[in-house]
C-alpha positions as CSV (number, residue, x, y, z in Angstrom):
1,M,-11.3,38.6,44.7
2,A,-14.6,36.8,44.3
3,L,-15.4,34.1,41.6
4,E,-18.7,33.9,39.8
5,A,-21.2,31.7,41.5
6,P,-21.9,28.4,39.8
7,K,-25.0,28.4,37.5
8,Q,-25.4,24.7,37.5
9,K,-25.1,21.8,40.0
10,V,-21.9,22.2,42.1
11,V,-19.5,19.3,41.4
12,L,-16.5,20.4,43.3
13,S,-15.9,22.6,46.4
14,L,-12.6,23.8,47.8
15,T,-12.6,24.7,51.4
16,G,-9.9,25.7,54.0
17,K,-7.0,27.9,52.9
18,V,-8.6,29.6,49.8
19,T,-8.6,33.3,49.2
20,R,-11.2,33.5,46.4
21,H,-14.7,32.7,47.4
22,N,-18.1,32.4,45.7
23,A,-20.1,30.5,48.3
24,G,-19.4,31.8,51.8
25,E,-15.9,30.9,52.8
26,Q,-15.4,28.3,50.1
27,V,-15.1,28.0,46.3
28,D,-17.7,26.0,44.4
29,F,-17.3,24.9,40.8
30,D,-19.9,23.5,38.4
31,M,-18.8,21.5,35.4
32,D,-18.9,24.5,33.0
33,Q,-16.5,26.4,35.3
34,L,-14.1,23.5,35.4
35,A,-14.4,23.2,31.6
36,A,-13.6,26.9,31.2
37,L,-10.2,26.4,32.8
38,P,-7.4,25.3,30.4
39,Q,-7.9,21.6,29.6
40,H,-5.2,19.0,29.4
41,S,-5.3,15.4,28.2
42,F,-3.0,12.4,28.5
43,T,-3.3,8.7,27.9
44,T,-2.1,6.4,30.7
45,H,-2.4,2.9,32.2
46,T,-4.1,2.6,35.5
47,P,-4.4,-0.3,37.9
48,W,-8.2,-0.2,37.5
49,D,-8.3,-0.6,33.7
50,K,-7.0,-3.4,31.4
51,Q,-5.8,-0.9,28.8
52,A,-4.6,2.7,28.7
53,R,-7.3,5.4,28.9
54,Q,-7.3,9.0,27.9
55,F,-8.2,11.4,30.7
56,S,-9.0,15.1,30.2
57,G,-9.7,18.0,32.5
58,P,-8.0,21.0,34.2
59,L,-4.7,20.6,35.9
60,L,-5.0,20.3,39.6
61,R,-2.6,23.3,40.0
62,D,-4.9,25.4,37.8
63,V,-7.9,24.6,39.9
64,L,-6.0,25.5,43.1
65,A,-4.8,28.8,41.5
66,A,-8.4,29.7,40.5
67,A,-9.4,29.2,44.2
68,G,-6.4,31.1,45.5
69,A,-5.3,28.1,47.5
70,H,-2.3,28.6,49.7
71,G,-1.8,25.4,51.8
72,E,0.7,22.6,51.7
73,T,-1.7,19.6,51.9
74,L,-4.9,18.8,50.2
75,L,-7.5,16.5,51.8
76,A,-9.4,15.1,48.8
77,I,-12.9,13.8,49.8
78,A,-15.0,11.6,47.5
79,L,-18.7,11.1,47.3
80,N,-18.4,7.8,49.2
81,D,-16.4,9.7,52.0
82,Y,-13.0,8.2,50.9
83,K,-10.4,10.7,52.1
84,V,-6.7,11.0,51.1
85,N,-4.0,13.6,51.7
86,I,-2.2,14.9,48.7
87,P,0.8,17.1,49.0
88,V,0.4,20.4,47.1
89,A,3.9,19.7,45.8
90,D,2.5,16.9,43.7
91,A,0.4,19.4,41.8
92,R,3.4,21.5,41.2
93,R,5.7,18.7,40.2
94,Y,3.4,16.5,38.1
95,D,0.7,17.3,35.5
96,V,-2.0,15.9,37.8
97,I,-5.5,16.5,36.4
98,I,-9.0,16.6,37.7
99,A,-10.4,14.4,35.0
100,R,-13.8,15.3,33.7
101,T,-13.8,12.9,30.8
102,V,-12.3,9.5,30.1
103,D,-11.9,8.5,26.4
104,S,-13.8,11.7,25.5
105,Q,-16.8,10.7,27.5
106,A,-18.2,12.4,30.6
107,M,-17.6,10.1,33.6
108,R,-20.7,8.9,35.5
109,V,-20.6,8.2,39.2
110,R,-20.7,4.5,38.5
111,D,-17.6,5.0,36.3
112,R,-15.5,6.8,38.9
113,G,-16.9,10.2,38.0
114,P,-17.9,12.8,37.7
115,L,-14.4,13.9,38.7
116,F,-11.3,11.8,39.2
117,I,-7.8,13.0,40.3
118,V,-5.4,11.3,37.9
119,Y,-1.6,11.3,37.8
120,P,0.2,10.8,34.5
121,Y,1.4,7.3,35.7
122,D,3.1,6.4,32.4
123,T,5.4,9.4,32.4
124,D,7.4,8.5,35.5
125,A,8.1,5.1,37.1
126,Q,7.9,6.8,40.5
127,L,4.2,7.4,39.8
128,R,3.4,3.7,39.3
129,R,3.3,3.0,43.0
130,D,0.5,2.4,45.5
131,L,1.2,5.7,47.1
132,Y,0.1,7.6,44.0
133,F,-2.7,5.2,43.1
134,A,-4.1,5.9,46.6
135,R,-4.0,9.6,46.0
136,S,-6.1,9.2,42.9
137,A,-9.4,9.9,44.4
138,W,-12.3,9.1,42.1
139,Q,-15.8,10.5,42.6
140,L,-14.1,13.6,43.9
141,R,-16.5,16.0,45.6
142,R,-14.4,18.3,47.8
143,I,-10.8,19.4,48.4
144,D,-9.9,20.9,51.8
145,V,-6.8,23.0,51.5
146,Q,-4.7,22.7,54.7
């Protein structure tokens, strides 16, 4: 099943093992398409900020479902070519979001935006480890589903 093509600038592409396409063999999302998915918010401490911040955006698992993703590993790729593997199981187990806003403000590239994979670190001590901090790719641009 095809998805509608983005009408604005593409901010996120999903490639690899996806079954719904709107740009060749991949799925492209603009910010409005991501905003149209159910939105979730949580406030959490991060190792990059002095105080807790509120992050909002669609759940990673909802973005994967919208793309018809069916892999076991996600290779998240940032604008600066940072790459990290994220088990799909994380998206099922935790309410990981692709944050579009922080403290109700759109994130700029200089502020880790426009998209940032954020785990709800304060909900589980297990998540307050370098392993999960490293999986929190900011300036997210692409996810390759493997």
